[in-house]
N, C-alpha and C positions, 0 to 999 in steps of 0.2 A: 463385502468387507464385514467381517464379524469379529473385530477385536473388542473385547469387553472392557479391559482395563483402560481407564482414561489416559494415563501417562503413555502407555504403549500406543494407543490410538493417536495421540498427539505426535509421537515420534514418527509413526507411519505417515501422518499428514505432512510432516516436515520433509520426509523423503520424497513425497509426491511434489511438494513445492520445488525442491532442488531440481527434479527432473523437468518440470514445466518451465522453470526459469532458464535452465540450460537450453531447452528447445527454442527459447526466444533470444538466444545469443548472449545471455548474461553469465558471468562467472560468479559462482556462489561460494562464499566463505562462511564457515561456522566458527564463532568465537569459542575459545576454551572456557569450560565451566558454564555455570548458569547464573552468574551474578549480574548480567546485563538484562535490560528490559527488551532486548531484541534477540531474535533467534539466528538471523543471518545477516551478512552484508553481501549485497549484490554489486558487481563491478562491471563497468563497461568503459573501455579506453582510459583506465586509471582513475575513474570517478566512482564513488561508492554511495550506496543508500543502505540504511538500516531497516530490516524487515522483521516485523512481529507476525508469526504464523499462528492462526487460530483455526480450529475446525469444529464442526457441529453436525450431529445427527439428530439433535433435539428439535422436533417440529411441533409448534403449537399453533393451531389454526393453519395459516399459510405462511408462517414466519419461522425462521431458524434463528436460534439464540446463540450469541457469542459473549463470553465473559470478557470484560474490559479492565482487567487488573493483573498486576504482576505481584504475586504473593498476596499481601493484604491491602496493598495500595492501588488506587486507580491509576491508569496510565496518564501521562501528561504529554504535552507537545515536545518535550525534550527526550522522551524515552525511545522513539523510533521515528522513521520517516514515512513508512507505509505499513499498513496492516494487510496481510494476505489472508482473507477469510475463505475457508474451504467448506462448501456444503457437500459432505461425503456422499449421501444417497444420489445426488444429481451430478456428481463429478464436476462441480462448478466453482470457479474462483471469483472472488471480488478483490480487486486491488484498490484499497481505500487510503487516501492521504491521511496523515496523522491528524490534521485539523478537522477532518470530517469524522474521524473515528473516536477522537477524545473530546467529548463534549460534557464531561462530568457525570455521565450515566454509567451504571454498573454493567449493563448488558446492551449489546447492539443487536437489533432484530433486522434480518434481511428477508425480503419478500420477493423471491425470484419470479413469482407469477404476476406481480404487480408492476407493470412498466413505468408507472408514475411515481414509484418510490424514489426518495432522494438519493438512494444508493444505487439505483439502476444504471446510471452512467459508468459506474465502476465495475460492472459485470464483465469479467474477462478482459479488463483494461490493462493488459500487460504493457501496452504502449506507454503508459504513464511512467513505468520504471525506466524504460529506454529514454524517453524524452526528458525526464527530470534528472536522471543521472548524467546525461550528456546530450543536450538539445541538438547539437550539430556534431556528429561523429568526426567529421574531417577537421573541425576547428574548435575543439573543446578548450575553453579557457577557464571554466569553473574547476576548482580543486575539490570542493565538497558540495554536497547538496543540503540545503537548509530547509527545515520545516516551514520557515517564514515564506518560502517561495511557493508553497502549496496553497492553492486557493480553495474556496468553498465549492460545494457541489454545484451551485448555481453558475459557476464560471466554466463548467464543462460545456463544450460545444459539440453537437452531434450533427455532422454534415450528412449529405445523402450517402447512400450505399451502406450505412450502418457503421462506418469507421469513425473513431472518436479521437480527439486530441485535446490538449489542455490549452486554453486561451492564454496568450502571453507567455509562452514557455521559452522564448529565446532570451537567453541571458548571456551577456558578454562582459569582458573585463571593465568596460566603461559604463556599466550599469550596476546599480546596487539595490539592495532590498531595504525598503522602509518598513521596519517591524510594526510600527503603529498602524499602518494601513494595509499591510500584507501585500503590497504591490511593488513591482519592480520599477525603479525610476532611473532616468538617464542622469549621468553626472557630467556629461560633456557635450 
């Protein structure tokens, strides 16, 4: 890939995201214009998540840098649900929940060669989009996906065989989200 202009390179990365998301069974929708802080909405069984796509070719030491702002302002928890960070030279995606991506810093550094990185659990974590958008495909009761339902990197569980899932990802109509603790609690 040898696209020099940053805007064109970003558009190319967005096309790569659309293809990969579709490969995982997600329907991808692009909002009209550029006034939102997210690039796509992905949908599964009528439930949507907002995705901000970022890409990087910039390597410093063993890290790839990603800008965390829309225009002149830093992203917030309300701007999107997940960031899809694409490391172009490695053809590698990180699917990062908004709470882990928006910590008040201007740049996010991903270290694919360092398995102990706090972002390592999000490496190729397409399952998060499927689980968070619709935890149980046969009985989806959620109508929207909320940033408050996304937990910190420490809550990721890595079972044997290298497959990953999100702890506490089942949410039904008789459960609600407590924004103060970012945990799901039962109401009945």
